[in-house]
C-alpha positions as CSV (number, residue, x, y, z in Angstrom):
1,M,106.9,-15.7,-85.0
2,K,109.9,-13.5,-84.3
3,R,107.8,-10.8,-82.7
4,Y,106.1,-13.2,-80.4
5,L,109.4,-14.6,-79.3
6,E,110.7,-11.1,-78.7
7,A,107.6,-10.1,-76.7
8,F,107.8,-13.3,-74.7
9,S,111.5,-12.7,-73.9
10,I,110.8,-9.0,-72.9
11,F,108.0,-9.9,-70.5
12,F,109.9,-12.9,-69.2
13,K,113.0,-10.8,-68.4
14,I,110.8,-8.1,-66.8
15,G,108.9,-10.8,-64.8
16,A,112.1,-12.5,-63.7
17,F,114.0,-9.4,-62.5
18,T,111.3,-7.2,-61.1
19,I,110.9,-7.4,-57.4
20,G,107.9,-5.7,-55.9
21,G,105.0,-6.8,-58.1
22,G,103.2,-5.2,-61.0
23,Y,103.8,-1.5,-60.2
24,A,107.5,-2.1,-60.0
25,M,107.3,-3.5,-63.6
26,V,105.7,-0.3,-65.0
27,P,108.9,1.6,-65.8
28,L,110.5,-1.4,-67.3
29,I,107.5,-2.2,-69.5
30,E,107.3,1.4,-70.5
31,E,111.0,1.6,-71.4
32,E,110.9,-1.6,-73.5
33,I,107.5,-1.3,-75.2
34,V,107.0,2.4,-75.5
35,A,110.5,4.0,-75.6
36,K,112.8,1.4,-77.2
37,R,110.5,-0.5,-79.6
38,E,107.7,2.1,-80.0
39,W,105.1,-0.7,-80.2
40,I,102.5,1.5,-78.5
41,T,102.3,5.2,-77.8
42,K,102.7,6.8,-74.4
43,E,99.1,7.8,-74.4
44,D,97.9,4.2,-75.2
45,F,100.2,2.9,-72.4
46,I,98.7,5.3,-69.9
47,D,95.2,4.2,-71.0
48,L,96.2,0.5,-70.7
49,L,97.6,1.2,-67.2
50,A,94.3,2.8,-66.1
51,I,92.3,-0.2,-67.5
52,S,94.7,-2.7,-65.9
53,Q,94.4,-1.0,-62.5
54,S,90.6,-1.0,-62.6
55,T,90.2,-4.5,-63.8
56,P,90.0,-7.3,-61.2
57,G,93.1,-9.5,-61.0
58,V,96.8,-9.2,-60.7
59,F,98.0,-5.9,-62.1
60,A,101.1,-7.4,-63.7
61,V,99.1,-10.0,-65.5
62,N,96.4,-7.5,-66.5
63,I,98.9,-5.1,-68.1
64,A,100.6,-8.0,-69.9
65,I,97.2,-9.1,-71.3
66,F,96.2,-5.7,-72.4
67,I,99.5,-4.8,-74.1
68,G,99.7,-8.2,-75.8
69,Y,96.1,-7.9,-77.0
70,K,96.7,-4.3,-78.2
71,L,99.8,-5.5,-80.2
72,W,98.6,-8.8,-81.7
73,G,95.2,-9.8,-80.4
74,M,94.6,-13.0,-78.5
75,K,97.9,-14.7,-79.4
76,G,99.8,-11.6,-78.2
77,S,98.0,-11.5,-74.9
78,I,98.8,-15.2,-74.3
79,I,102.4,-14.7,-75.2
80,T,102.9,-11.6,-73.0
81,T,101.0,-13.2,-70.1
82,L,103.0,-16.4,-70.2
83,G,106.2,-14.3,-70.3
84,T,105.1,-12.4,-67.3
85,I,103.9,-15.2,-65.0
86,L,106.3,-18.0,-65.9
87,P,109.4,-16.5,-64.1
88,S,107.4,-16.0,-60.9
89,F,106.0,-19.5,-61.2
90,L,109.4,-21.1,-61.6
91,I,110.9,-19.0,-58.8
92,I,108.1,-19.8,-56.4
93,L,108.3,-23.4,-57.3
94,S,112.1,-23.4,-56.6
95,I,111.7,-21.6,-53.4
96,A,109.0,-24.0,-52.3
97,L,111.2,-26.9,-53.0
98,F,114.2,-25.6,-51.1
99,F,112.8,-22.9,-48.6
100,H,113.0,-25.2,-45.6
101,N,116.8,-25.4,-46.1
102,F,117.4,-21.6,-45.7
103,K,114.3,-20.1,-44.1
104,D,116.2,-19.3,-40.9
105,N,119.4,-18.1,-42.6
106,V,120.4,-14.7,-41.3
107,I,121.9,-13.6,-44.6
108,V,118.7,-14.4,-46.5
109,E,116.7,-12.4,-43.9
110,R,119.1,-9.4,-44.3
111,I,118.8,-9.6,-48.0
112,F,115.0,-9.3,-47.8
113,K,115.3,-6.4,-45.4
114,G,117.6,-4.6,-47.8
115,I,115.2,-5.2,-50.8
116,R,112.2,-3.6,-49.1
117,P,113.3,0.0,-49.5
118,A,114.2,-0.6,-53.2
119,V,110.7,-2.0,-53.8
120,V,109.2,1.2,-52.4
121,A,111.3,3.3,-54.8
122,L,110.3,1.0,-57.7
123,I,106.7,1.7,-56.9
124,A,107.2,5.4,-56.4
125,V,108.9,6.0,-59.8
126,P,106.0,4.9,-62.0
127,T,103.6,6.8,-59.7
128,F,105.3,10.1,-60.5
129,S,105.8,9.2,-64.1
130,M,102.1,8.4,-64.5
131,A,101.1,11.7,-62.7
132,K,103.3,13.6,-65.2
133,S,101.7,11.7,-68.2
134,A,98.2,12.2,-66.8
135,K,98.9,15.9,-66.7
136,I,98.5,16.3,-63.0
137,N,99.0,20.0,-62.2
138,R,98.2,22.5,-59.5
139,Y,94.5,22.6,-60.6
140,N,93.8,18.9,-60.4
141,I,96.4,17.7,-57.8
142,W,93.6,17.6,-55.2
143,I,92.0,14.5,-56.9
144,P,94.8,12.0,-56.3
145,I,95.4,13.6,-52.8
146,V,91.8,13.3,-51.8
147,S,91.6,9.8,-53.3
148,T,94.7,8.7,-51.4
149,L,93.5,10.1,-48.1
150,L,90.0,8.6,-48.5
151,I,91.6,5.1,-49.0
152,W,94.4,5.4,-46.5
153,L,93.0,7.4,-43.6
154,L,89.3,6.7,-43.8
155,D,89.5,3.1,-45.1
156,F,87.3,4.0,-48.1
157,S,87.1,1.3,-50.7
158,P,89.2,1.9,-53.8
159,I,86.3,0.6,-55.9
160,W,84.1,3.6,-54.7
161,V,87.0,6.0,-55.4
162,I,87.2,4.6,-59.0
163,I,83.5,4.8,-59.5
164,I,83.2,8.4,-58.1
165,A,86.3,9.5,-60.1
166,G,85.0,8.0,-63.3
167,T,81.5,9.5,-62.8
168,G,83.0,12.9,-61.9
169,G,85.3,12.8,-65.0
170,Y,82.3,11.9,-67.2
171,L,80.1,14.7,-65.8
172,W,83.0,17.2,-66.0
173,G,83.5,16.2,-69.7
174,K,79.8,16.7,-70.5
175,F,79.8,20.1,-68.6
176,K,83.0,21.2,-70.3
177,N,81.7,20.4,-73.8
178,R,78.6,22.5,-73.2
179,L,80.7,25.6,-72.6
C-alpha cells in the first residue's frame, strides 16, 4: 500500500506543478522514477516514452499508464494515472468556477505570457535528453531532422513518419543482422 501511495503522490505532484503538458513532465518523471527511486531503468524509460508517444491519447496519461503497469500491473497503472490527471481536473474545475472573475485581469494575462517561454524550455530539455539516450549521433541525426521537416514544412502526417521510421528500423535491423 505504501508504494501505491508514494507513486500516487509522485505523479500527483508532477501533474500539479508541471505547466506545458506531457512533454514538460518527462524530465520530472525521469528524475523521480529512474534517477531517485530506480524503479525502472533508463532504457526501459526510453522504451516507455516511445510507446507512449506512438499510442493514441494524451501523452502524460499514456506515460503514467505504462510506467504504472510496468511497476505493478493494472493497480499501478490506475494509481499513476489518477495521480497524473487528478491535479489537472481539480485545477480546471477551479478555473472554470472562477474564471469569469479574472479573465480580463492584466496581471493574469502577463503571467501567462511569461509562462510561455518557460514551457518551450520544459519541452526542449527532454527532447535533447531523449536524443542523447537514443544515441543520436552524426550518422543518424538526419532521421529526426528529416522527420521534423516532413511534419513541419510539408505538413506530413506524424503517423506516416512513425510507420516509415518503424518499417525502416525493422528493415535496417534485418539487413544488419545478415552482415
